[in-house]
C-alpha positions in Angstrom: 19.1 -6.7 24.0 19.8 -3.2 24.7 18.0 -1.4 22.0 18.6 2.2 21.0 15.0 3.5 20.6 12.3 5.9 21.8 10.6 3.8 24.8 7.1 5.1 24.1 7.3 4.5 20.3 8.2 1.0 20.8 5.5 0.3 23.5 3.4 1.7 21.1 4.5 -0.6 18.0 4.0 -3.6 20.3 0.5 -2.4 21.8 -0.5 -1.7 18.0 0.5 -5.2 16.6 -0.7 -7.0 19.8 -4.2 -5.3 19.2 -4.1 -6.0 15.6 -3.9 -9.7 16.1 -6.6 -9.6 18.4 -9.1 -7.8 16.2 -8.1 -9.6 12.9 -7.0 -12.7 14.0 -10.7 -14.3 13.8 -12.9 -16.2 16.5 -10.5 -19.1 16.6 -7.1 -17.3 17.2 -5.6 -19.2 20.1 -1.9 -18.2 19.8 0.1 -14.9 19.4 3.7 -14.8 19.7 6.3 -12.0 20.2 10.1 -12.8 18.8 13.3 -11.0 18.4 16.1 -11.1 16.0 19.1 -9.3 15.3 21.0 -8.7 11.9 24.9 -6.9 12.0 22.7 -3.6 12.0 19.5 -3.9 12.9 16.9 -5.4 15.7 13.8 -7.1 14.4 11.0 -7.4 16.4 7.9 -9.9 15.3 4.3 -10.2 16.4 2.5 -13.7 15.1 -0.7 -15.0 15.5 -2.4 -18.5 14.1 -5.5 -16.4 13.1 -7.1 -16.5 9.9 -4.5 -14.7 8.0 -4.5 -12.4 5.0 -4.8 -12.3 1.3 -2.3 -10.9 -1.1 -4.5 -8.0 -1.7 -4.9 -7.2 1.8 -1.4 -7.7 3.0 -0.4 -5.2 -0.1 -2.5 -2.4 1.3 -2.4 -3.2 5.1 0.1 -0.3 6.2 -1.9 2.3 4.1 -3.7 4.6 6.3 -7.4 3.7 7.3 -7.4 0.6 5.7 -9.4 -1.8 7.6 -9.6 -5.7 7.2 -12.9 -7.0 6.8 -12.6 -9.9 8.9 -12.2 -8.1 11.9 -14.4 -8.7 14.9 -16.4 -5.6 14.5 -13.9 -3.8 16.8 -13.8 -0.3 16.5 -10.6 1.4 15.2 -9.5 4.2 13.2 -7.5 2.0 10.7 -4.1 3.9 11.9 -2.6 1.1 13.7 -0.4 -0.4 11.2 0.5 3.2 9.7 1.5 4.6 12.9 4.0 1.0 13.0 5.4 1.7 9.8 5.9 5.5 10.6 7.7 4.8 13.7 9.9 2.2 12.0 10.8 4.6 9.5 11.6 7.0 12.4 14.1 4.4 13.8 16.0 3.8 10.4 14.0 0.6 9.7 11.0 -0.9 8.0 7.7 -2.5 8.6 6.4 -5.7 6.7 4.3 -8.9 7.1 3.9 -12.1 5.7 0.7 -14.3 6.0 -1.4 -17.1 4.6 -4.8 -17.6 4.8 -6.1 -20.2 7.1 -2.3 -20.2 8.9 -1.8 -16.7 10.2 -0.1 -13.9 10.0 3.4 -12.3 11.0 4.3 -8.6 11.5 8.1 -7.5 11.6 9.5 -4.2 12.4 13.1 -3.5 11.8 14.7 -1.0 13.8 18.6 0.6 13.2 20.8 -0.3 15.8 21.9 3.2 15.5 19.2 5.4 14.5 19.8 8.9 13.1 18.4 10.3 16.3 17.1 13.9 14.7 14.5 11.6 12.7 12.8 9.8 15.5 11.3 11.3 18.7 12.9 13.9 20.8 12.3 10.9 24.0 14.9 8.8 22.7 16.0 6.0 25.3 19.8 5.2 25.1 
């Protein structure tokens, strides 16, 4: 698909979501997949893993700045990765969310508008 978005921002979204899966998926994670869907007005990118998953309490605050999952593999990080993902989604007229189940993994979704308000996104928009 052709996506109208800031290329560096979308790259950062994918990098942050993949890093998050590797850091917090647990020792037995064996699969990470990237998916794409579209609706009439939006592109939806997903990153799924078959890791340890998240409980409802963690899921409710996962996009808050400086929140760290205690199941992380003791890898350093600022706790800003998912907050950045959510902000980039908003800048592109969309949203970010996650679905998870303990023991079966997590899927993060990033929805961006097919026609974002370019004044809200970063200056380097790729058309």
